[in-house]
C-alpha positions as CSV (number, residue, x, y, z in Angstrom):
1,X,167.5,-10.3,-81.0
2,X,164.7,-8.3,-79.0
3,X,162.1,-9.4,-81.6
4,X,163.2,-13.0,-81.1
5,X,162.7,-12.8,-77.4
6,X,159.5,-10.9,-78.1
7,X,158.2,-13.5,-80.4
8,X,159.3,-16.2,-78.1
9,X,157.2,-14.7,-75.0
10,X,154.3,-14.2,-77.3
11,X,154.3,-17.9,-78.1
12,X,154.7,-18.9,-74.6
13,X,151.6,-16.8,-73.6
14,X,149.7,-18.5,-76.6
15,X,150.7,-21.9,-75.5
16,X,149.8,-21.2,-71.9
17,X,146.3,-20.1,-73.0
18,X,145.9,-23.2,-75.1
19,X,146.9,-25.4,-72.2
20,X,144.3,-23.7,-69.9
21,X,141.7,-24.4,-72.7
22,X,142.6,-28.0,-72.5
23,X,142.4,-28.5,-68.6
24,X,139.2,-29.4,-67.3
25,X,138.4,-28.9,-63.5
26,X,135.8,-30.3,-61.4
27,X,133.5,-28.1,-59.4
28,X,133.0,-30.7,-56.6
29,X,135.3,-33.2,-54.9
30,X,134.3,-36.8,-55.2
31,X,134.9,-40.1,-57.0
32,X,135.2,-40.3,-61.0
33,X,133.0,-43.0,-61.9
34,X,132.4,-42.6,-65.7
35,X,134.8,-41.3,-68.1
36,X,133.3,-41.7,-71.8
37,X,136.4,-40.0,-73.5
38,X,139.0,-42.9,-73.8
39,X,141.9,-41.2,-75.8
40,X,144.1,-38.4,-74.9
41,X,143.7,-35.4,-77.1
42,X,140.3,-36.3,-78.3
43,X,138.1,-33.6,-79.6
44,X,135.1,-32.8,-77.7
45,X,132.0,-30.8,-78.9
46,X,130.5,-28.1,-76.5
47,X,128.2,-29.7,-74.3
48,X,129.6,-33.2,-74.4
49,X,129.9,-35.0,-71.1
50,X,133.4,-35.6,-70.4
51,X,133.3,-37.2,-66.8
52,X,130.8,-38.2,-64.1
53,X,131.7,-37.4,-60.6
54,X,130.1,-38.7,-57.4
55,X,130.4,-36.2,-54.8
56,X,132.5,-37.1,-51.7
57,X,130.5,-38.1,-48.6
58,X,127.1,-38.1,-50.6
59,X,125.1,-41.5,-50.2
60,X,125.7,-44.1,-53.0
61,X,122.9,-44.3,-55.4
62,X,122.2,-47.9,-56.9
63,X,120.6,-47.4,-60.4
64,X,118.4,-50.7,-61.1
65,X,115.6,-51.8,-63.5
66,X,112.4,-53.4,-62.8
67,X,110.1,-54.9,-65.2
68,X,106.7,-53.3,-65.8
69,X,105.0,-56.7,-65.0
70,X,106.5,-56.4,-61.5
71,X,106.0,-52.8,-60.8
72,X,102.4,-52.4,-59.9
73,X,103.0,-51.3,-56.3
74,X,106.1,-49.4,-56.7
75,X,106.2,-45.9,-55.2
76,X,109.0,-43.7,-53.8
77,X,110.0,-44.2,-50.2
78,X,109.8,-48.0,-50.1
79,X,112.4,-49.8,-48.3
80,X,115.0,-51.9,-50.4
81,X,117.3,-54.7,-49.3
82,X,120.4,-55.0,-51.6
83,X,122.8,-58.0,-52.0
84,X,126.0,-57.4,-53.6
85,X,127.3,-60.1,-56.2
86,X,130.9,-59.6,-55.0
87,X,130.0,-60.4,-51.4
88,X,127.7,-63.5,-50.7
89,X,124.9,-62.2,-48.4
90,X,125.0,-65.3,-46.2
91,X,128.5,-64.0,-45.2
92,X,128.1,-60.2,-45.5
93,X,124.2,-59.8,-45.1
94,X,122.5,-57.2,-47.0
95,X,122.2,-53.4,-47.0
96,X,119.2,-51.4,-46.5
97,X,118.4,-48.8,-49.0
98,X,115.3,-46.6,-50.1
99,X,113.6,-46.3,-53.4
100,X,114.1,-42.4,-54.3
101,X,113.2,-42.2,-57.8
102,X,111.2,-44.1,-60.5
103,X,111.5,-43.1,-64.0
104,X,108.4,-41.4,-65.6
105,X,108.8,-43.7,-68.7
106,X,109.9,-47.1,-69.5
107,X,112.9,-48.3,-71.4
108,X,113.5,-51.8,-73.2
109,X,115.9,-54.2,-71.5
110,X,117.2,-57.5,-72.9
111,X,116.4,-60.6,-70.8
112,X,116.7,-64.2,-71.6
113,X,113.0,-64.2,-72.5
114,X,113.8,-61.3,-75.0
115,X,113.1,-57.5,-74.6
116,X,110.9,-56.5,-71.8
117,X,109.6,-52.9,-70.8
118,X,111.2,-51.7,-67.4
119,X,111.4,-48.7,-65.2
120,X,114.7,-47.2,-64.2
121,X,114.8,-47.0,-60.5
122,X,117.2,-44.9,-58.3
123,X,117.9,-46.6,-54.8
124,X,119.8,-44.5,-51.9
125,X,121.8,-46.8,-49.7
126,X,121.6,-46.1,-45.9
127,X,125.5,-47.2,-45.7
128,X,128.5,-47.1,-48.1
129,X,130.2,-50.2,-46.9
130,X,129.3,-53.9,-45.9
131,X,129.9,-55.0,-42.4
132,X,132.5,-57.6,-42.0
133,X,133.8,-59.3,-39.0
134,X,136.5,-56.8,-38.0
135,X,135.8,-54.0,-40.4
136,X,133.4,-52.4,-42.9
137,X,134.3,-53.1,-46.5
138,X,133.8,-50.0,-48.6
139,X,131.5,-50.2,-51.8
140,X,132.8,-48.9,-54.9
141,X,131.3,-47.4,-58.1
142,X,130.4,-50.2,-60.4
143,X,129.6,-52.9,-57.9
144,X,126.8,-55.0,-58.9
145,X,123.8,-56.0,-56.8
146,X,120.3,-57.6,-56.7
147,X,117.6,-55.3,-55.1
148,X,114.6,-56.4,-53.4
149,X,112.0,-53.9,-53.2
150,X,109.7,-54.5,-50.0
151,X,106.3,-53.9,-51.2
152,X,104.7,-55.1,-47.9
153,X,105.6,-57.1,-44.8
154,X,103.7,-59.9,-43.0
155,X,104.5,-62.0,-40.0
156,X,105.4,-65.6,-40.7
157,X,102.6,-66.8,-38.3
158,X,100.0,-64.7,-40.3
159,X,101.4,-66.3,-43.6
160,X,101.1,-69.7,-42.1
161,X,97.4,-69.2,-40.6
162,X,95.9,-67.5,-43.7
163,X,94.7,-70.7,-45.2
164,X,93.0,-71.6,-42.1
165,X,91.5,-68.2,-41.7
166,X,90.2,-68.3,-45.1
167,X,88.6,-71.8,-44.5
168,X,86.9,-70.4,-41.3
169,X,85.6,-67.3,-42.9
170,X,84.1,-69.4,-45.9
171,X,81.8,-71.2,-43.3
172,X,84.0,-74.3,-43.0
173,X,84.9,-75.1,-39.3
174,X,88.3,-76.7,-38.6
């Protein structure tokens, strides 16, 4: 009887240890936004990513791509305007962001015109929600958007008067 009790206690300790080995605890609080392992009980090799967590209260980062043909004047720190696909910008406006990272090398992306070389961009959002009439709608990981990187800004009057200025500088009087 005593040996059965001792054996059962040993099995309990062994099972507790095995359970601890299967439990993974995050080192930070946040939102789980990528979980590549789909099946419970799947075997994971050492060093394999099992989850990606966005830390709580950190700025949202949008990952975008930009074709190399459009990237001539890109540099970090440029302002970005984001229009979220689920929320028409005519009703909800745009959210401001800042270009914080440009990948050092390109990747190929599929477009309607075939494969194109593109840079990966990281854009930090200035706010984590879209202003609405009575509240701020929180953004969620996975929301898609169109990003417009502001390379330069001009006043509308300068844009309209430029052809006339060029004519005047060319010696032609109006």
